N, C-alpha and C positions, 0 to 999 in steps of 0.2 A: 592313128590319131582319132580321138572321139569327135563326132559332130557336135557342134555347140549351138546354143540359141542364136548367137551372132552369125554363125554359118548359115542357118536356115533363114534368118532375117535378110541376109545379103542375097541369098538365092531368090527370095521373094521380090526384093527390090529390083533384081535384074529381069523380073518377069518370068523366071523359070519355075516350073512346078516340081514338087517333091512328094515323097510318099511316107506314110506312117502305117504301121501294122501293129496289132496287139500281139503280145507274147506273155506267157504266164509262168514259164519255168526255164531251167537251164538249157534244156535241149532245144526248145523252140528259139530261145535267144541266140544259141550258137548258130542255128540255121539262118536266122535273120542277119546275123553278123557276117555271113559269107555273101550276102546279097548287096545290092545298091540302095536298099531302103535307108532313108535318112534318120528315122526316129521310131522308137518302140513306145507303145502305150501299154503299160501294165494296167489294164482296165478292170473296173469292178464288174465288168461283164463276165469275169471268171466265176462269178456266182452262178451263172447259167451254164456256160460252156465247160467249166471244170467241175463245179460242185453239184450241178444238176438242179439248182433252184429255178423257180419260174420268174425271178426278177433279180435285180442287183441288190435289193434292200438287205438281205441277211448278211452280206459281207462285212466283216469287222476290220478295224484298223490293224489289229495284230495279223490278220490274214493278208492284208495288203502289204504289210511290211515283209512278211515271210516270202510272198511271191516276188516282190520287187527285189529282195536280196538275192533270190535264186536267178532272176533275170540278169542282174548286174554281174553275177559270176560268169554268165555266158556271153554277154554283149560287151565287146571292147570298143566298137566303133560307133554304133548309132546313139543318138541322144535318147535318154530314157525318161519318160514322163509317167508318173503314177497317179491314179485317182485317189482323191480323198473320199472315203466311203460315206454312205448315208448316215446322217446324224453326227458326223465328226466335226462339222464346221457351222452348225446352226448358231452357236454362240462364238463371238470373236475370239475369246481366250481359248476356247476349245479348238478352234481352227489353228491358232498359233501352236498349241501343243501337238496337235495331230500332224500338221505339216512339218514341224520340226522333227518329230519322230520318224516320219516317212522318209525324209531326206537324210537324217543322221544315221538311222538304223537300216533303212532300206538302201540308201546310197544313190537314189535317183537324182537327176539334174533339175527336175521341175515337178510341181504338182498340178493337178487339174481339178477344178471344181465346177459344179453346175449352177446356173442362175445368172441373172443380169444385174439390174440396178439394185436389187435387194441384197446382193452380196458384194457390191462394189467397195464398200468400206472395209470389208474383210480382205478383199484383194489388195486394197491399198495398204492395209496393215502388214500383210504378209510380205509384200514387195518391199516395204520400208525396212523389214528385218532381213532382207537379202534372200528371200524365198521366191524364185521365179514361179509365176502362175500362168497357166493356160486356162482360158474360159471355155464354157460349153453352153450353147444356146440351141433353140429349136425344140426338138424332142429331147427331153432330159430324162433318161431312164429312172433316176431316183424319184422322179415325180410322176411315174406312170399311173399311179392310182388317182392322181389329181387331174392330169391332162389327157390321159388315155394314150394308146399307141396309135398315133396318127400324125400326118403332116401338120406342121405348125406354120403360122404366118400366112394363111391363105386369104384372110380378109384384110381390109385396109387398116383397121385398128390394130390387129395382131402384127401386121407387117411393120407398122410404125413403131410398135412397142419393141419388136425385135431389133430394129435399127437403133432405137434409143438405148436398149440394153447393151448392144455391141459397142456403141460409142462410150457408154458409161464404163464398161470393162476396160476399154482402151485407155480412157482417161485415168482410171485407177491404177494402171500400170501392167495390165495383162500383156504378155508378149505375143499371144496368138489366141485364136478362138475357134473351137470346133462348131460347125453348123450342121446339125443332124436333122434329117427329114424336113428340110426347108425347100419351098419351091425354087427351082433353078434361077428364075428371074430375080427373086428376092435375094438369094445368096449372092448372085452377081452384083446386085446393087449395093449390098452391105460390103462386099469385098472392095468395090470401087470407092466407097466412102471411107474405108479404114486405111490407116497407115501400117497396120500390123497384119501378119498373115492370117488367112482363114483356112480351115482344114475341113473339107466337106465329107459327109457320109450320107448318101441319099439326098444331096443338095446340088446335083448337077456339076457340070465341068468348069464353072466359072470361079471356083475357089482356088486359092493359091496352092493348096496341097490336098491330098486325099488320104483318108484313114479307113482301113477295113479290118474286120475281125479275122484273125488267123484261120479259124475253123471254117468260116464261110468261103473264103477264096481258095482254100486248099481242098475243099470237098470232104471235110471230116464229118460233116452231117450231110451225106450225099442225098438224103431224102428231102432236104429242105434247103432252098437257096433264097435268101431274102431278095426282094425286088431291087434293092440298092446295091447288091453284091454281084460280082461276076465270078463264077467258079472256074479257076484256072487249072485245077487238077481235081482228080477224084480219088484222093488218098484213102478214104474209108473203104471203097470197093477194092482198091489194090491191097490194102492191109488185110482185109478179110480173105481175099484170094490167097495171099501169102500164108496166112495162118492155116487155111485148109490144106495147102500144099505141104506145109510142115507136118500137120497131123497125119496126112496120108503117108509121108515118108517114114514117120515113126512107126506107123502101123505095119508097113511093108518091110521094115528093116533097112530102107535106103539111107536112113539117118538115125543115129550118128555112125560114121564110118571110121576106119582106123586113123584117118588123117585128123579126126576131131577129138581123139583121145590124148590124154597127157602122156608124155614119155615116162619111162620108168627104168629102173636098174633091176634087171631080171634076177641077178645073183642076190642082190640085197632083199628083194621081195621073197625069193625062195627061202632065204635064211630066216626071214621074219615069220614066215608061215610054216616053217618046219616044226615037227613035234619036238618038244624039249626032251633031252636025254634023261 
């Protein structure tokens, strides 16, 4: 049975924490599906960790639909949320079209967008059309050139603005809000003021849930670990070692062996290879 928004909301109401992780394809979704993770975020972070860009900005709506569709084929149990990419919701009608396509063609259960009071009416419109919306405040990657890559909400004015933005999103109908790179004390205060779940990333332990990027926590970039992430495995190093072992076995003839070859009918092959009379 798939986790639902109601399931997560009830978990939060009981004071229990939950986890969310990014996934971008069928294979990663299948692995998450075998775990106790409650939700998958098909994030536009794929622009960096999958496509190799230096920001999320080049990711297109068609690409988000493609990756979401692949994740949905692999994930039977977690709730799946997909990002509306940069530029797809600047105008309300564009947001409706983009969110409708992302859910109808991608198959996800919710969309996520960045921004606070400025996008509240867009959130309200989407929710009125039956499109569940997750908000995103604090460091918002699509605004990296405007706000920089740094912690948000450190000053009194910024902190008040973030709280007002969170309340505006809740009032507009958002069912949850991601808080990214927000001081732990502020994230806790916002969480305490809201009736909907908060999901932290680099925002301390006081949020209702936590979200992390697949590649960060599994060590797929073993030379880089963001401060807000904990590396639970070092898969990049393990994978490179496995590839070296494979290469050495091929060079020495240890692989492939007879057990790795397809079976055959010796008589049939001999007949096929025989010289014609």
